[in-house]
C-alpha positions as CSV (number, residue, x, y, z in Angstrom):
1,R,0.0,0.1,-0.5
2,K,2.8,2.4,0.5
3,C,4.4,2.5,-2.5
4,C,0.7,3.1,-4.1
5,N,0.8,6.6,-2.4
6,H,4.1,7.3,-2.2
7,P,7.4,5.6,-2.9
8,F,8.9,8.1,0.2
9,L,6.6,6.1,2.4
10,I,9.1,3.6,2.1
11,K,11.7,3.5,5.0
12,G,15.2,4.8,3.8
13,V,14.0,6.1,0.0
14,E,13.6,9.8,1.0
15,E,16.4,10.0,2.4
16,S,18.7,8.2,-0.5
17,E,16.3,10.1,-3.1
18,T,17.0,13.4,-1.2
19,S,21.0,13.3,0.1
20,G,22.3,16.0,-1.4
21,M,20.0,18.2,-3.0
22,A,18.3,21.4,-2.5
23,A,15.5,22.2,-0.4
24,A,13.7,23.4,-3.8
25,E,14.7,20.2,-5.2
26,A,13.9,18.0,-2.4
27,R,10.2,20.0,-2.5
28,D,9.6,19.3,-6.0
29,L,10.9,15.9,-6.1
30,L,8.5,14.9,-3.1
31,T,5.7,16.0,-5.9
32,Y,6.7,14.4,-9.4
33,A,8.1,11.4,-7.4
34,S,3.8,10.3,-7.1
35,G,1.0,10.0,-9.5
36,K,-1.3,10.9,-7.5
37,Y,1.1,13.9,-5.9
38,V,1.3,15.3,-10.0
39,L,-2.6,14.6,-10.1
40,L,-2.8,16.7,-6.6
41,D,-0.8,20.1,-8.0
42,K,-3.0,20.0,-11.5
43,L,-6.2,19.6,-10.2
44,L,-6.4,21.6,-6.7
45,P,-5.3,25.2,-8.5
46,K,-7.9,24.6,-10.6
47,L,-10.6,23.4,-7.8
48,R,-9.3,26.4,-5.7
49,Q,-9.7,28.8,-8.5
50,D,-14.1,28.0,-8.9
51,G,-14.3,27.5,-5.4
52,H,-14.6,24.1,-4.5
53,K,-13.8,22.5,-1.5
54,V,-11.6,19.7,-1.3
55,L,-11.9,15.9,1.0
56,I,-8.7,13.8,1.4
57,F,-8.6,10.4,2.8
58,S,-6.5,8.5,4.3
59,Q,-5.5,5.9,7.1
60,M,-2.4,6.7,7.0
61,V,-0.3,9.4,9.7
62,K,2.9,9.6,7.7
63,M,0.8,10.0,4.1
64,L,-1.0,13.1,6.1
65,D,2.7,15.0,7.2
66,M,3.6,14.7,3.2
67,L,0.0,16.1,2.5
68,E,0.2,18.7,5.3
69,D,4.1,19.5,3.6
70,F,2.6,19.2,0.5
71,M,0.1,22.0,1.1
72,R,1.9,24.7,3.5
73,E,4.3,24.2,0.6
74,R,1.5,25.7,-1.7
75,N,-0.2,28.6,0.9
76,Y,-3.9,25.9,0.4
77,T,-5.7,26.2,3.7
78,F,-6.5,22.6,5.3
79,E,-8.0,21.4,8.4
80,R,-6.2,17.8,10.4
81,L,-8.5,15.5,11.7
82,D,-7.6,12.4,12.9
83,G,-7.0,10.8,16.0
84,T,-4.2,13.2,17.0
85,I,-7.0,16.1,17.6
86,R,-9.2,16.9,20.8
87,G,-12.8,16.6,19.9
88,D,-13.5,20.3,20.4
89,A,-10.6,21.3,18.3
90,R,-12.5,18.6,15.8
91,Q,-15.1,19.7,15.7
92,M,-14.5,23.9,15.3
93,A,-12.2,22.3,12.4
94,I,-15.5,20.5,11.1
95,D,-16.9,24.0,11.5
96,R,-14.3,26.1,9.7
97,L,-14.2,23.7,6.5
98,S,-17.8,24.2,6.8
């Protein structure tokens, strides 16, 4: 399942692929190493332009961490709703999305 989502989820791959790279180059590799990220990179700007909201599900916390980095890098606002978010904070995040 890991390699289907992003190859950087496999232990040691990110480190071996990005060693010696500049930070900007490593950030680009985060996107272009995965077809799903390439699709997100193309689709999200169009959806944002049209005023759409997007909900992305993942069962893997590490994948959510990577998506969070991706969203921050591209200045997207997002809410993370996972098991680490307390009930009251989760409800506030849901209200902000609605």
